[in-house]
PDB file of N, CA, C and O in Angstrom:
ATOM      1  N   UNK A   1      27.612  17.097  -8.101  1.00  0.00           N
ATOM      2  CA  UNK A   1      26.622  17.927  -7.527  1.00  0.00           C
ATOM      3  C   UNK A   1      26.552  17.637  -6.042  1.00  0.00           C
ATOM      4  O   UNK A   1      26.653  16.467  -5.671  1.00  0.00           O
ATOM      5  N   UNK A   2      26.396  18.562  -5.212  1.00  0.00           N
ATOM      6  CA  UNK A   2      26.268  18.379  -3.757  1.00  0.00           C
ATOM      7  C   UNK A   2      24.814  18.014  -3.423  1.00  0.00           C
ATOM      8  O   UNK A   2      23.869  18.607  -3.942  1.00  0.00           O
ATOM      9  N   UNK A   3      24.660  16.939  -2.467  1.00  0.00           N
ATOM     10  CA  UNK A   3      23.444  16.589  -2.056  1.00  0.00           C
ATOM     11  C   UNK A   3      23.486  16.357  -0.577  1.00  0.00           C
ATOM     12  O   UNK A   3      24.537  16.060  -0.010  1.00  0.00           O
ATOM     13  N   UNK A   4      22.321  16.496   0.061  1.00  0.00           N
ATOM     14  CA  UNK A   4      22.129  16.294   1.457  1.00  0.00           C
ATOM     15  C   UNK A   4      20.870  15.499   1.569  1.00  0.00           C
ATOM     16  O   UNK A   4      20.004  15.529   0.695  1.00  0.00           O
ATOM     17  N   UNK A   5      20.779  14.756   2.706  1.00  0.00           N
ATOM     18  CA  UNK A   5      19.653  14.034   3.189  1.00  0.00           C
ATOM     19  C   UNK A   5      19.132  14.531   4.514  1.00  0.00           C
ATOM     20  O   UNK A   5      19.889  14.742   5.461  1.00  0.00           O
ATOM     21  N   UNK A   6      17.859  14.711   4.567  1.00  0.00           N
ATOM     22  CA  UNK A   6      17.139  15.129   5.763  1.00  0.00           C
ATOM     23  C   UNK A   6      16.286  13.920   6.325  1.00  0.00           C
ATOM     24  O   UNK A   6      15.592  13.234   5.575  1.00  0.00           O
ATOM     25  N   UNK A   7      16.366  13.727   7.513  1.00  0.00           N
ATOM     26  CA  UNK A   7      15.533  12.562   8.168  1.00  0.00           C
ATOM     27  C   UNK A   7      14.761  13.058   9.238  1.00  0.00           C
ATOM     28  O   UNK A   7      15.260  13.832  10.055  1.00  0.00           O
ATOM     29  N   UNK A   8      13.457  12.641   9.317  1.00  0.00           N
ATOM     30  CA  UNK A   8      12.706  13.020  10.366  1.00  0.00           C
ATOM     31  C   UNK A   8      11.724  11.865  10.739  1.00  0.00           C
ATOM     32  O   UNK A   8      11.499  10.975   9.919  1.00  0.00           O
ATOM     33  N   UNK A   9      11.162  11.872  11.924  1.00  0.00           N
ATOM     34  CA  UNK A   9      10.248  10.873  12.276  1.00  0.00           C
ATOM     35  C   UNK A   9       8.883  11.534  12.444  1.00  0.00           C
ATOM     36  O   UNK A   9       8.764  12.570  13.099  1.00  0.00           O
ATOM     37  N   UNK A  10       7.857  10.930  11.851  1.00  0.00           N
ATOM     38  CA  UNK A  10       6.529  11.529  11.829  1.00  0.00           C
ATOM     39  C   UNK A  10       5.590  10.564  12.455  1.00  0.00           C
ATOM     40  O   UNK A  10       5.581   9.388  12.092  1.00  0.00           O
ATOM     41  N   UNK A  11       4.812  11.007  13.365  1.00  0.00           N
ATOM     42  CA  UNK A  11       3.911  10.069  14.146  1.00  0.00           C
ATOM     43  C   UNK A  11       2.421  10.362  13.790  1.00  0.00           C
ATOM     44  O   UNK A  11       1.896  11.476  13.807  1.00  0.00           O
ATOM     45  N   UNK A  12       1.879   9.284  13.495  1.00  0.00           N
ATOM     46  CA  UNK A  12       0.323   9.379  13.108  1.00  0.00           C
ATOM     47  C   UNK A  12      -0.384   8.699  14.345  1.00  0.00           C
ATOM     48  O   UNK A  12       0.033   7.634  14.801  1.00  0.00           O
ATOM     49  N   UNK A  13      -1.432   9.342  14.846  1.00  0.00           N
ATOM     50  CA  UNK A  13      -2.249   8.861  15.905  1.00  0.00           C
ATOM     51  C   UNK A  13      -3.298   7.948  15.472  1.00  0.00           C
ATOM     52  O   UNK A  13      -3.900   7.298  16.327  1.00  0.00           O
ATOM     53  N   UNK A  14      -3.578   7.832  14.254  1.00  0.00           N
ATOM     54  CA  UNK A  14      -4.549   7.090  13.620  1.00  0.00           C
ATOM     55  C   UNK A  14      -4.138   6.407  12.361  1.00  0.00           C
ATOM     56  O   UNK A  14      -3.240   6.901  11.678  1.00  0.00           O
ATOM     57  N   UNK A  15      -4.793   5.197  11.973  1.00  0.00           N
ATOM     58  CA  UNK A  15      -4.440   4.728  10.691  1.00  0.00           C
ATOM     59  C   UNK A  15      -4.642   5.732   9.610  1.00  0.00           C
ATOM     60  O   UNK A  15      -5.414   6.677   9.768  1.00  0.00           O
ATOM     61  N   UNK A  16      -3.922   5.533   8.445  1.00  0.00           N
ATOM     62  CA  UNK A  16      -4.028   6.591   7.558  1.00  0.00           C
ATOM     63  C   UNK A  16      -3.651   6.056   6.039  1.00  0.00           C
ATOM     64  O   UNK A  16      -3.171   4.933   5.885  1.00  0.00           O
ATOM     65  N   UNK A  17      -3.867   6.813   5.095  1.00  0.00           N
ATOM     66  CA  UNK A  17      -3.639   6.456   3.691  1.00  0.00           C
ATOM     67  C   UNK A  17      -2.776   7.572   3.116  1.00  0.00           C
ATOM     68  O   UNK A  17      -2.903   8.747   3.458  1.00  0.00           O
ATOM     69  N   UNK A  18      -1.887   7.134   2.221  1.00  0.00           N
ATOM     70  CA  UNK A  18      -1.037   8.074   1.379  1.00  0.00           C
ATOM     71  C   UNK A  18      -1.342   7.890  -0.040  1.00  0.00           C
ATOM     72  O   UNK A  18      -1.410   6.751  -0.501  1.00  0.00           O
ATOM     73  N   UNK A  19      -1.526   8.901  -0.753  1.00  0.00           N
ATOM     74  CA  UNK A  19      -1.551   8.685  -2.271  1.00  0.00           C
ATOM     75  C   UNK A  19      -0.395   8.014  -2.731  1.00  0.00           C
ATOM     76  O   UNK A  19       0.720   8.400  -2.381  1.00  0.00           O
ATOM     77  N   UNK A  20      -0.566   6.989  -3.527  1.00  0.00           N
ATOM     78  CA  UNK A  20       0.674   6.277  -4.090  1.00  0.00           C
ATOM     79  C   UNK A  20       0.831   4.948  -3.342  1.00  0.00           C
ATOM     80  O   UNK A  20       1.551   4.065  -3.808  1.00  0.00           O
ATOM     81  N   UNK A  21       0.165   4.793  -2.183  1.00  0.00           N
ATOM     82  CA  UNK A  21       0.356   3.430  -1.382  1.00  0.00           C
ATOM     83  C   UNK A  21      -0.954   2.733  -1.382  1.00  0.00           C
ATOM     84  O   UNK A  21      -1.909   3.387  -0.965  1.00  0.00           O
ATOM     85  N   UNK A  22      -1.160   1.530  -1.775  1.00  0.00           N
ATOM     86  CA  UNK A  22      -2.462   1.019  -2.054  1.00  0.00           C
ATOM     87  C   UNK A  22      -3.092   0.324  -0.826  1.00  0.00           C
ATOM     88  O   UNK A  22      -4.030  -0.465  -0.929  1.00  0.00           O
ATOM     89  N   UNK A  23      -2.528   0.660   0.308  1.00  0.00           N
ATOM     90  CA  UNK A  23      -3.170   0.013   1.508  1.00  0.00           C
ATOM     91  C   UNK A  23      -3.188   1.047   2.633  1.00  0.00           C
ATOM     92  O   UNK A  23      -2.452   2.032   2.583  1.00  0.00           O
ATOM     93  N   UNK A  24      -4.058   0.817   3.687  1.00  0.00           N
ATOM     94  CA  UNK A  24      -4.027   1.639   4.811  1.00  0.00           C
ATOM     95  C   UNK A  24      -2.866   1.376   5.780  1.00  0.00           C
ATOM     96  O   UNK A  24      -2.595   0.207   6.056  1.00  0.00           O
ATOM     97  N   UNK A  25      -2.209   2.319   6.280  1.00  0.00           N
ATOM     98  CA  UNK A  25      -1.097   2.106   7.095  1.00  0.00           C
ATOM     99  C   UNK A  25      -1.547   2.280   8.604  1.00  0.00           C
ATOM    100  O   UNK A  25      -2.450   3.059   8.911  1.00  0.00           O
ATOM    101  N   UNK A  26      -0.884   1.530   9.502  1.00  0.00           N
ATOM    102  CA  UNK A  26      -1.374   1.640  10.894  1.00  0.00           C
ATOM    103  C   UNK A  26      -0.744   2.998  11.551  1.00  0.00           C
ATOM    104  O   UNK A  26       0.224   3.590  11.073  1.00  0.00           O
ATOM    105  N   UNK A  27      -1.410   3.368  12.653  1.00  0.00           N
ATOM    106  CA  UNK A  27      -1.019   4.433  13.416  1.00  0.00           C
ATOM    107  C   UNK A  27       0.539   4.069  13.838  1.00  0.00           C
ATOM    108  O   UNK A  27       0.960   2.913  13.898  1.00  0.00           O
ATOM    109  N   UNK A  28       1.248   5.138  14.093  1.00  0.00           N
ATOM    110  CA  UNK A  28       2.618   4.826  14.736  1.00  0.00           C
ATOM    111  C   UNK A  28       3.657   5.845  14.096  1.00  0.00           C
ATOM    112  O   UNK A  28       3.305   6.791  13.391  1.00  0.00           O
ATOM    113  N   UNK A  29       4.895   5.567  14.397  1.00  0.00           N
ATOM    114  CA  UNK A  29       5.976   6.525  13.905  1.00  0.00           C
ATOM    115  C   UNK A  29       6.682   6.015  12.757  1.00  0.00           C
ATOM    116  O   UNK A  29       7.056   4.842  12.726  1.00  0.00           O
ATOM    117  N   UNK A  30       6.899   6.866  11.762  1.00  0.00           N
ATOM    118  CA  UNK A  30       7.346   6.554  10.458  1.00  0.00           C
ATOM    119  C   UNK A  30       8.599   7.400  10.164  1.00  0.00           C
ATOM    120  O   UNK A  30       8.594   8.607  10.407  1.00  0.00           O
ATOM    121  N   UNK A  31       9.636   6.797   9.661  1.00  0.00           N
ATOM    122  CA  UNK A  31      10.794   7.548   9.187  1.00  0.00           C
ATOM    123  C   UNK A  31      10.582   8.081   7.820  1.00  0.00           C
ATOM    124  O   UNK A  31      10.220   7.332   6.912  1.00  0.00           O
ATOM    125  N   UNK A  32      10.790   9.317   7.644  1.00  0.00           N
ATOM    126  CA  UNK A  32      10.693  10.012   6.411  1.00  0.00           C
ATOM    127  C   UNK A  32      12.054  10.633   5.948  1.00  0.00           C
ATOM    128  O   UNK A  32      12.662  11.383   6.712  1.00  0.00           O
ATOM    129  N   UNK A  33      12.522  10.339   4.746  1.00  0.00           N
ATOM    130  CA  UNK A  33      13.809  10.812   4.187  1.00  0.00           C
ATOM    131  C   UNK A  33      13.594  11.732   3.084  1.00  0.00           C
ATOM    132  O   UNK A  33      12.828  11.387   2.184  1.00  0.00           O
ATOM    133  N   UNK A  34      14.188  12.885   3.039  1.00  0.00           N
ATOM    134  CA  UNK A  34      14.114  13.829   1.951  1.00  0.00           C
ATOM    135  C   UNK A  34      15.530  14.028   1.402  1.00  0.00           C
ATOM    136  O   UNK A  34      16.424  14.415   2.155  1.00  0.00           O
ATOM    137  N   UNK A  35      15.751  13.776   0.132  1.00  0.00           N
ATOM    138  CA  UNK A  35      16.951  14.045  -0.534  1.00  0.00           C
ATOM    139  C   UNK A  35      16.959  15.305  -1.274  1.00  0.00           C
ATOM    140  O   UNK A  35      15.994  15.550  -1.997  1.00  0.00           O
ATOM    141  N   UNK A  36      17.930  16.136  -1.186  1.00  0.00           N
ATOM    142  CA  UNK A  36      17.954  17.495  -1.732  1.00  0.00           C
ATOM    143  C   UNK A  36      19.296  17.681  -2.372  1.00  0.00           C
ATOM    144  O   UNK A  36      20.261  17.054  -1.935  1.00  0.00           O
ATOM    145  N   UNK A  37      19.422  18.552  -3.440  1.00  0.00           N
ATOM    146  CA  UNK A  37      20.572  18.840  -4.187  1.00  0.00           C
ATOM    147  C   UNK A  37      20.945  20.390  -4.174  1.00  0.00           C
ATOM    148  O   UNK A  37      20.064  21.243  -4.285  1.00  0.00           O
ATOM    149  N   UNK A  38      22.096  20.665  -4.055  1.00  0.00           N
ATOM    150  CA  UNK A  38      22.510  22.142  -4.113  1.00  0.00           C
ATOM    151  C   UNK A  38      22.307  22.709  -5.575  1.00  0.00           C
ATOM    152  O   UNK A  38      22.789  22.173  -6.574  1.00  0.00           O
ATOM    153  N   UNK A  39      21.558  23.825  -5.583  1.00  0.00           N
ATOM    154  CA  UNK A  39      21.656  24.599  -6.836  1.00  0.00           C
ATOM    155  C   UNK A  39      22.879  25.339  -6.979  1.00  0.00           C
ATOM    156  O   UNK A  39      23.116  26.196  -6.127  1.00  0.00           O
ATOM    157  N   UNK A  40      23.727  25.144  -7.952  1.00  0.00           N
ATOM    158  CA  UNK A  40      25.000  25.754  -8.009  1.00  0.00           C
ATOM    159  C   UNK A  40      24.863  27.224  -8.635  1.00  0.00           C
ATOM    160  O   UNK A  40      23.889  27.568  -9.305  1.00  0.00           O
ATOM    161  N   UNK A  41      25.869  27.982  -8.361  1.00  0.00           N
ATOM    162  CA  UNK A  41      25.922  29.271  -9.095  1.00  0.00           C
ATOM    163  C   UNK A  41      25.235  30.441  -8.302  1.00  0.00           C
ATOM    164  O   UNK A  41      25.244  31.572  -8.787  1.00  0.00           O
ATOM    165  N   UNK A  42      24.682  30.208  -7.177  1.00  0.00           N
ATOM    166  CA  UNK A  42      24.116  31.306  -6.423  1.00  0.00           C
ATOM    167  C   UNK A  42      25.074  31.890  -5.348  1.00  0.00           C
ATOM    168  O   UNK A  42      26.052  31.258  -4.950  1.00  0.00           O
ATOM    169  N   UNK A  43      24.758  33.071  -4.920  1.00  0.00           N
ATOM    170  CA  UNK A  43      25.598  33.665  -3.924  1.00  0.00           C
ATOM    171  C   UNK A  43      25.329  33.167  -2.565  1.00  0.00           C
ATOM    172  O   UNK A  43      26.024  33.554  -1.626  1.00  0.00           O
ATOM    173  N   UNK A  44      24.324  32.299  -2.398  1.00  0.00           N
ATOM    174  CA  UNK A  44      23.993  31.689  -1.124  1.00  0.00           C
ATOM    175  C   UNK A  44      23.469  30.265  -1.305  1.00  0.00           C
ATOM    176  O   UNK A  44      22.866  29.970  -2.337  1.00  0.00           O
ATOM    177  N   UNK A  45      23.672  29.412  -0.373  1.00  0.00           N
ATOM    178  CA  UNK A  45      23.324  27.980  -0.580  1.00  0.00           C
ATOM    179  C   UNK A  45      21.759  27.768  -0.686  1.00  0.00           C
ATOM    180  O   UNK A  45      21.047  28.172   0.233  1.00  0.00           O
ATOM    181  N   UNK A  46      21.269  27.209  -1.674  1.00  0.00           N
ATOM    182  CA  UNK A  46      19.861  26.898  -1.872  1.00  0.00           C
ATOM    183  C   UNK A  46      19.836  25.354  -2.245  1.00  0.00           C
ATOM    184  O   UNK A  46      20.657  24.896  -3.040  1.00  0.00           O
ATOM    185  N   UNK A  47      18.933  24.626  -1.686  1.00  0.00           N
ATOM    186  CA  UNK A  47      18.731  23.212  -2.050  1.00  0.00           C
ATOM    187  C   UNK A  47      17.283  23.042  -2.538  1.00  0.00           C
ATOM    188  O   UNK A  47      16.309  23.647  -2.092  1.00  0.00           O
ATOM    189  N   UNK A  48      17.289  22.118  -3.530  1.00  0.00           N
ATOM    190  CA  UNK A  48      16.120  21.631  -4.083  1.00  0.00           C
ATOM    191  C   UNK A  48      15.779  20.295  -3.829  1.00  0.00           C
ATOM    192  O   UNK A  48      16.647  19.430  -3.941  1.00  0.00           O
ATOM    193  N   UNK A  49      14.402  19.952  -3.438  1.00  0.00           N
ATOM    194  CA  UNK A  49      14.037  18.613  -3.172  1.00  0.00           C
ATOM    195  C   UNK A  49      14.158  17.706  -4.357  1.00  0.00           C
ATOM    196  O   UNK A  49      13.657  18.100  -5.410  1.00  0.00           O
ATOM    197  N   UNK A  50      14.709  16.636  -4.328  1.00  0.00           N
ATOM    198  CA  UNK A  50      14.741  15.652  -5.490  1.00  0.00           C
ATOM    199  C   UNK A  50      14.027  14.273  -5.162  1.00  0.00           C
ATOM    200  O   UNK A  50      13.827  13.432  -6.039  1.00  0.00           O
ATOM    201  N   UNK A  51      13.664  14.103  -3.852  1.00  0.00           N
ATOM    202  CA  UNK A  51      12.952  12.945  -3.561  1.00  0.00           C
ATOM    203  C   UNK A  51      12.470  12.825  -2.078  1.00  0.00           C
ATOM    204  O   UNK A  51      13.212  13.212  -1.175  1.00  0.00           O
ATOM    205  N   UNK A  52      11.246  12.298  -1.817  1.00  0.00           N
ATOM    206  CA  UNK A  52      10.879  12.144  -0.455  1.00  0.00           C
ATOM    207  C   UNK A  52      10.422  10.623  -0.354  1.00  0.00           C
ATOM    208  O   UNK A  52       9.637  10.145  -1.173  1.00  0.00           O
ATOM    209  N   UNK A  53      10.927   9.936   0.636  1.00  0.00           N
ATOM    210  CA  UNK A  53      10.500   8.526   0.827  1.00  0.00           C
ATOM    211  C   UNK A  53      10.089   8.305   2.227  1.00  0.00           C
ATOM    212  O   UNK A  53      10.549   8.998   3.134  1.00  0.00           O
ATOM    213  N   UNK A  54       9.247   7.370   2.426  1.00  0.00           N
ATOM    214  CA  UNK A  54       8.693   6.932   3.786  1.00  0.00           C
ATOM    215  C   UNK A  54       8.976   5.426   3.945  1.00  0.00           C
ATOM    216  O   UNK A  54       8.794   4.646   3.010  1.00  0.00           O
ATOM    217  N   UNK A  55       9.427   5.039   5.157  1.00  0.00           N
ATOM    218  CA  UNK A  55       9.673   3.724   5.387  1.00  0.00           C
ATOM    219  C   UNK A  55       8.420   3.027   6.101  1.00  0.00           C
ATOM    220  O   UNK A  55       7.960   3.474   7.152  1.00  0.00           O
ATOM    221  N   UNK A  56       7.944   1.988   5.506  1.00  0.00           N
ATOM    222  CA  UNK A  56       6.826   1.428   6.138  1.00  0.00           C
ATOM    223  C   UNK A  56       6.986  -0.233   6.060  1.00  0.00           C
ATOM    224  O   UNK A  56       7.737  -0.794   5.262  1.00  0.00           O
ATOM    225  N   UNK A  57       6.249  -0.830   6.909  1.00  0.00           N
ATOM    226  CA  UNK A  57       6.216  -2.314   7.045  1.00  0.00           C
ATOM    227  C   UNK A  57       5.699  -2.780   5.707  1.00  0.00           C
ATOM    228  O   UNK A  57       4.889  -2.058   5.126  1.00  0.00           O
ATOM    229  N   UNK A  58       6.066  -3.858   5.188  1.00  0.00           N
ATOM    230  CA  UNK A  58       5.664  -4.503   4.039  1.00  0.00           C
ATOM    231  C   UNK A  58       4.270  -5.085   4.206  1.00  0.00           C
ATOM    232  O   UNK A  58       3.870  -5.391   5.329  1.00  0.00           O
ATOM    233  N   UNK A  59       3.504  -5.249   3.103  1.00  0.00           N
ATOM    234  CA  UNK A  59       2.201  -5.858   3.317  1.00  0.00           C
ATOM    235  C   UNK A  59       2.224  -7.223   3.657  1.00  0.00           C
ATOM    236  O   UNK A  59       3.180  -7.902   3.282  1.00  0.00           O
ATOM    237  N   UNK A  60       1.212  -7.780   4.385  1.00  0.00           N
ATOM    238  CA  UNK A  60       1.167  -9.094   4.711  1.00  0.00           C
ATOM    239  C   UNK A  60       1.239  -9.989   3.468  1.00  0.00           C
ATOM    240  O   UNK A  60       0.714  -9.634   2.413  1.00  0.00           O
ATOM    241  N   UNK A  61       1.923 -11.205   3.605  1.00  0.00           N
ATOM    242  CA  UNK A  61       2.436 -11.754   4.818  1.00  0.00           C
ATOM    243  C   UNK A  61       3.920 -11.496   5.116  1.00  0.00           C
ATOM    244  O   UNK A  61       4.571 -12.283   5.804  1.00  0.00           O
ATOM    245  N   UNK A  62       4.428 -10.411   4.601  1.00  0.00           N
ATOM    246  CA  UNK A  62       5.870  -9.987   4.781  1.00  0.00           C
ATOM    247  C   UNK A  62       6.117  -8.860   5.677  1.00  0.00           C
ATOM    248  O   UNK A  62       7.151  -8.200   5.576  1.00  0.00           O
ATOM    249  N   UNK A  63       5.086  -8.569   6.680  1.00  0.00           N
ATOM    250  CA  UNK A  63       5.099  -7.446   7.429  1.00  0.00           C
ATOM    251  C   UNK A  63       6.305  -7.259   8.428  1.00  0.00           C
ATOM    252  O   UNK A  63       6.503  -6.176   8.978  1.00  0.00           O
ATOM    253  N   UNK A  64       7.112  -8.379   8.639  1.00  0.00           N
ATOM    254  CA  UNK A  64       8.322  -8.227   9.347  1.00  0.00           C
ATOM    255  C   UNK A  64       9.392  -7.489   8.689  1.00  0.00           C
ATOM    256  O   UNK A  64      10.344  -7.041   9.328  1.00  0.00           O
ATOM    257  N   UNK A  65       9.254  -7.338   7.324  1.00  0.00           N
ATOM    258  CA  UNK A  65      10.281  -6.569   6.565  1.00  0.00           C
ATOM    259  C   UNK A  65       9.729  -5.201   6.260  1.00  0.00           C
ATOM    260  O   UNK A  65       8.526  -4.965   6.368  1.00  0.00           O
ATOM    261  N   UNK A  66      10.567  -4.343   5.895  1.00  0.00           N
ATOM    262  CA  UNK A  66      10.303  -2.874   5.645  1.00  0.00           C
ATOM    263  C   UNK A  66      10.667  -2.551   4.285  1.00  0.00           C
ATOM    264  O   UNK A  66      11.563  -3.148   3.688  1.00  0.00           O
ATOM    265  N   UNK A  67       9.917  -1.521   3.738  1.00  0.00           N
ATOM    266  CA  UNK A  67      10.193  -1.002   2.416  1.00  0.00           C
ATOM    267  C   UNK A  67      10.155   0.444   2.429  1.00  0.00           C
ATOM    268  O   UNK A  67       9.350   1.010   3.169  1.00  0.00           O
ATOM    269  N   UNK A  68      10.961   1.120   1.666  1.00  0.00           N
ATOM    270  CA  UNK A  68      11.128   2.533   1.474  1.00  0.00           C
ATOM    271  C   UNK A  68      10.314   2.948   0.200  1.00  0.00           C
ATOM    272  O   UNK A  68      10.644   2.467  -0.884  1.00  0.00           O
ATOM    273  N   UNK A  69       9.296   3.792   0.286  1.00  0.00           N
ATOM    274  CA  UNK A  69       8.437   4.029  -0.821  1.00  0.00           C
ATOM    275  C   UNK A  69       8.605   5.461  -1.121  1.00  0.00           C
ATOM    276  O   UNK A  69       8.549   6.250  -0.177  1.00  0.00           O
ATOM    277  N   UNK A  70       8.800   5.884  -2.283  1.00  0.00           N
ATOM    278  CA  UNK A  70       8.868   7.368  -2.921  1.00  0.00           C
ATOM    279  C   UNK A  70       7.447   7.964  -2.549  1.00  0.00           C
ATOM    280  O   UNK A  70       6.515   7.189  -2.764  1.00  0.00           O
ATOM    281  N   UNK A  71       7.135   9.130  -2.059  1.00  0.00           N
ATOM    282  CA  UNK A  71       6.007   9.682  -1.894  1.00  0.00           C
ATOM    283  C   UNK A  71       6.106  11.155  -2.314  1.00  0.00           C
ATOM    284  O   UNK A  71       7.221  11.660  -2.444  1.00  0.00           O
ATOM    285  N   UNK A  72       5.013  11.851  -2.528  1.00  0.00           N
ATOM    286  CA  UNK A  72       4.975  13.323  -2.875  1.00  0.00           C
ATOM    287  C   UNK A  72       4.799  14.025  -1.485  1.00  0.00           C
ATOM    288  O   UNK A  72       3.984  13.593  -0.670  1.00  0.00           O
ATOM    289  N   UNK A  73       5.543  15.060  -1.249  1.00  0.00           N
ATOM    290  CA  UNK A  73       5.397  15.811   0.057  1.00  0.00           C
ATOM    291  C   UNK A  73       3.956  16.332   0.217  1.00  0.00           C
ATOM    292  O   UNK A  73       3.475  16.409   1.348  1.00  0.00           O
ATOM    293  N   UNK A  74       3.255  16.688  -0.858  1.00  0.00           N
ATOM    294  CA  UNK A  74       1.827  16.985  -0.675  1.00  0.00           C
ATOM    295  C   UNK A  74       0.942  15.991  -0.001  1.00  0.00           C
ATOM    296  O   UNK A  74       0.084  16.274   0.835  1.00  0.00           O
ATOM    297  N   UNK A  75       1.260  14.676  -0.490  1.00  0.00           N
ATOM    298  CA  UNK A  75       0.432  13.522   0.049  1.00  0.00           C
ATOM    299  C   UNK A  75       0.737  13.444   1.633  1.00  0.00           C
ATOM    300  O   UNK A  75      -0.121  13.324   2.507  1.00  0.00           O
ATOM    301  N   UNK A  76       1.954  13.524   1.803  1.00  0.00           N
ATOM    302  CA  UNK A  76       2.276  13.422   3.376  1.00  0.00           C
ATOM    303  C   UNK A  76       1.661  14.546   4.237  1.00  0.00           C
ATOM    304  O   UNK A  76       1.140  14.357   5.336  1.00  0.00           O
ATOM    305  N   UNK A  77       1.785  15.778   3.592  1.00  0.00           N
ATOM    306  CA  UNK A  77       1.168  16.896   4.311  1.00  0.00           C
ATOM    307  C   UNK A  77      -0.337  16.669   4.455  1.00  0.00           C
ATOM    308  O   UNK A  77      -0.849  16.949   5.539  1.00  0.00           O
ATOM    309  N   UNK A  78      -1.070  16.204   3.498  1.00  0.00           N
ATOM    310  CA  UNK A  78      -2.552  15.999   3.501  1.00  0.00           C
ATOM    311  C   UNK A  78      -2.838  14.963   4.639  1.00  0.00           C
ATOM    312  O   UNK A  78      -3.763  15.060   5.445  1.00  0.00           O
ATOM    313  N   UNK A  79      -1.823  13.862   4.585  1.00  0.00           N
ATOM    314  CA  UNK A  79      -2.260  12.760   5.559  1.00  0.00           C
ATOM    315  C   UNK A  79      -2.063  13.281   6.954  1.00  0.00           C
ATOM    316  O   UNK A  79      -2.816  12.914   7.856  1.00  0.00           O
ATOM    317  N   UNK A  80      -1.023  14.170   7.175  1.00  0.00           N
ATOM    318  CA  UNK A  80      -0.767  14.790   8.584  1.00  0.00           C
ATOM    319  C   UNK A  80      -1.892  15.576   8.957  1.00  0.00           C
ATOM    320  O   UNK A  80      -2.393  15.424  10.071  1.00  0.00           O
ATOM    321  N   UNK A  81      -2.392  16.491   8.053  1.00  0.00           N
ATOM    322  CA  UNK A  81      -3.593  17.377   8.328  1.00  0.00           C
ATOM    323  C   UNK A  81      -4.790  16.450   8.691  1.00  0.00           C
ATOM    324  O   UNK A  81      -5.519  16.724   9.645  1.00  0.00           O
ATOM    325  N   UNK A  82      -4.973  15.387   7.945  1.00  0.00           N
ATOM    326  CA  UNK A  82      -6.215  14.553   8.177  1.00  0.00           C
ATOM    327  C   UNK A  82      -6.037  13.933   9.586  1.00  0.00           C
ATOM    328  O   UNK A  82      -6.971  13.933  10.388  1.00  0.00           O
ATOM    329  N   UNK A  83      -4.855  13.416   9.868  1.00  0.00           N
ATOM    330  CA  UNK A  83      -4.667  12.794  11.246  1.00  0.00           C
ATOM    331  C   UNK A  83      -4.906  13.827  12.372  1.00  0.00           C
ATOM    332  O   UNK A  83      -5.500  13.513  13.403  1.00  0.00           O
ATOM    333  N   UNK A  84      -4.424  15.075  12.141  1.00  0.00           N
ATOM    334  CA  UNK A  84      -4.656  15.936  13.261  1.00  0.00           C
ATOM    335  C   UNK A  84      -6.129  16.363  13.416  1.00  0.00           C
ATOM    336  O   UNK A  84      -6.604  16.643  14.516  1.00  0.00           O
ATOM    337  N   UNK A  85      -6.813  16.399  12.298  1.00  0.00           N
ATOM    338  CA  UNK A  85      -8.289  16.846  12.373  1.00  0.00           C
ATOM    339  C   UNK A  85      -9.009  15.556  12.898  1.00  0.00           C
ATOM    340  O   UNK A  85     -10.073  15.769  13.478  1.00  0.00           O
ATOM    341  N   UNK A  86      -8.640  14.377  12.798  1.00  0.00           N
ATOM    342  CA  UNK A  86      -9.253  13.252  13.397  1.00  0.00           C
ATOM    343  C   UNK A  86      -9.080  13.263  14.835  1.00  0.00           C
ATOM    344  O   UNK A  86      -9.981  12.805  15.537  1.00  0.00           O
ATOM    345  N   UNK A  87      -8.015  13.738  15.359  1.00  0.00           N
ATOM    346  CA  UNK A  87      -7.672  13.773  16.757  1.00  0.00           C
ATOM    347  C   UNK A  87      -8.482  14.800  17.546  1.00  0.00           C
ATOM    348  O   UNK A  87      -8.511  14.757  18.776  1.00  0.00           O
ATOM    349  N   UNK A  88      -9.079  15.636  16.907  1.00  0.00           N
ATOM    350  CA  UNK A  88      -9.739  16.688  17.748  1.00  0.00           C
ATOM    351  C   UNK A  88     -11.122  16.039  18.022  1.00  0.00           C
ATOM    352  O   UNK A  88     -11.651  15.223  17.267  1.00  0.00           O
ATOM    353  N   UNK A  89     -11.680  16.517  19.258  1.00  0.00           N
ATOM    354  CA  UNK A  89     -12.911  16.055  19.810  1.00  0.00           C
ATOM    355  C   UNK A  89     -14.093  16.658  19.035  1.00  0.00           C
ATOM    356  O   UNK A  89     -15.248  16.381  19.356  1.00  0.00           O
TER     357      UNK A  89
END
């Protein structure tokens, strides 16, 4: 099966929380990776998401290391919306 990986950097202006992560994450830039697989047999290419992960600093005392945590895209969308609404005066 054909797969592809999309990478993007998402910036949070404020500390935030994501469902599935048990601690508050600091403001900053985060790498988000989405893996998708090709749905075979169609007359045009269509990909389906099979996983989304975010790279974060490990919890203290290991914050010099990073970990990649699987997340739900809806949780990321909600956190970004909350960050944007917090930024407004």
